[in-house]
C-alpha positions in Angstrom: 150.4 39.8 -22.0 152.9 42.5 -21.2 152.5 45.5 -23.5 152.5 43.4 -26.6 152.5 45.1 -30.0 149.5 44.7 -32.3 151.6 42.2 -34.5 152.4 40.1 -31.4 148.7 40.1 -30.4 147.7 39.1 -33.9 150.1 36.1 -33.7 148.7 35.1 -30.3 145.2 35.3 -31.7 146.1 32.9 -34.5 146.7 30.2 -32.0 143.8 31.2 -29.6 140.7 28.9 -29.8 137.2 30.1 -29.2 137.3 28.3 -25.9 140.5 30.1 -25.0 139.3 33.6 -25.9 138.2 34.5 -22.3 141.7 33.7 -21.1 143.1 36.0 -23.9 140.9 38.8 -22.7 141.9 38.3 -19.1 145.5 38.6 -20.1 145.0 41.5 -22.5 146.3 44.7 -20.9 143.8 47.5 -21.2 144.6 50.3 -23.7 145.1 53.7 -22.2 142.0 55.9 -21.9 141.8 59.0 -24.0 142.2 61.0 -20.8 145.4 59.1 -20.0 146.7 59.6 -23.5 146.2 63.4 -23.5 147.6 63.6 -19.9 150.7 61.9 -21.0 151.0 63.9 -24.1 150.5 67.2 -22.2 153.2 66.2 -19.7 155.6 65.2 -22.4 155.0 68.4 -24.4 154.8 70.8 -21.5 151.2 71.8 -22.5 148.2 72.7 -20.5 144.6 71.7 -21.1 143.8 75.4 -21.4 146.3 75.9 -24.2 144.9 72.9 -26.1 141.3 74.0 -25.7 142.1 77.5 -26.7 143.9 76.2 -29.9 141.2 73.7 -30.7 138.3 76.2 -31.0 135.8 73.8 -29.4 133.7 74.7 -26.3 135.7 74.7 -23.1 133.1 72.7 -21.1 132.9 70.0 -23.8 136.7 69.8 -24.2 137.1 69.4 -20.4 134.6 66.5 -20.5 136.8 64.8 -23.1 140.1 65.6 -21.4 138.7 64.6 -17.9 137.4 61.3 -19.2 133.7 62.1 -18.8 133.2 61.9 -22.6 135.2 58.7 -23.5 134.0 58.5 -27.1 133.8 62.1 -28.5 132.9 62.7 -32.1 135.7 62.4 -34.6 135.7 66.1 -35.3 135.8 67.1 -31.7 138.8 64.8 -31.2 140.5 66.1 -34.3 140.1 69.6 -33.1 141.7 68.7 -29.7 144.5 66.9 -31.6 145.1 70.0 -33.7 144.9 72.2 -30.6 147.6 70.0 -29.0 149.7 70.2 -32.2 149.9 66.5 -32.5 151.8 64.9 -35.4 149.9 62.5 -37.7 150.9 59.3 -35.9 149.9 60.7 -32.5 146.6 61.9 -34.0 145.9 58.6 -35.5 146.6 56.9 -32.2 144.2 59.2 -30.4 141.5 58.4 -33.0 142.1 54.7 -32.5 141.8 55.0 -28.7 138.5 56.8 -29.1 137.3 54.1 -31.5 136.9 56.7 -34.2 138.1 56.1 -37.8 141.7 57.1 -38.6 142.4 59.7 -41.2 142.5 58.0 -44.5 144.5 59.4 -47.5 142.0 58.2 -50.1 139.2 60.4 -48.5 139.6 63.9 -49.8 138.7 65.7 -46.6 140.9 63.4 -44.5 143.8 63.9 -47.1 143.5 67.6 -46.7 143.6 67.4 -42.9 146.6 65.0 -43.1 148.4 67.4 -45.4 148.0 70.3 -43.0 149.1 68.2 -40.0 152.2 67.0 -42.0 153.0 70.6 -42.8 152.6 71.5 -39.1 149.5 73.7 -39.8 147.3 73.0 -36.8 145.0 76.1 -36.9 141.5 74.8 -37.3 140.4 78.1 -38.9 143.0 77.8 -41.6 142.2 74.2 -42.2 138.5 74.9 -42.4 139.1 77.7 -44.9 141.1 75.3 -47.0 138.4 72.6 -46.7 135.7 75.1 -47.7 137.7 76.3 -50.7 137.7 72.7 -51.9 134.0 72.1 -51.2 134.9 69.7 -48.4 133.0 69.5 -45.0 134.7 71.7 -42.4 135.8 70.4 -39.1 132.9 70.7 -36.7 130.1 70.4 -39.3 128.1 67.4 -40.5 128.1 66.9 -44.3 124.6 68.4 -44.2 126.1 71.6 -42.8 124.7 71.4 -39.2 127.0 71.7 -36.2 128.2 68.6 -34.6 
């Protein structure tokens, strides 16, 4: 199954039997890793890992674990911080969240809507976004709803 779109895969699954599922999986091209996704993004946008990490505000060692593929499923907030640090647009951010098997930003969730609004307005500064979130009594990026650090 050469680089099929999600829609094409959905159509293929409609005609796939339970007995044929193993064959479907064999033919399914593996999705890129988060490491690959960021590597491609950095190359396309002439960015370095150091720039992204500096812009993200998360710990350098943890960010390197994510970007080097050692941490394949980071927390949603850590990944959001890296996407903000990379100045990713909304579609690119959503795709990174899908690759990491984290929930996409959802416009009906107030916190997500606020983050989406900032991304759409090309405001990627986590401090500015967190100030806005705090002003609206929403959990800031990097904190659990209980207020503890992630």
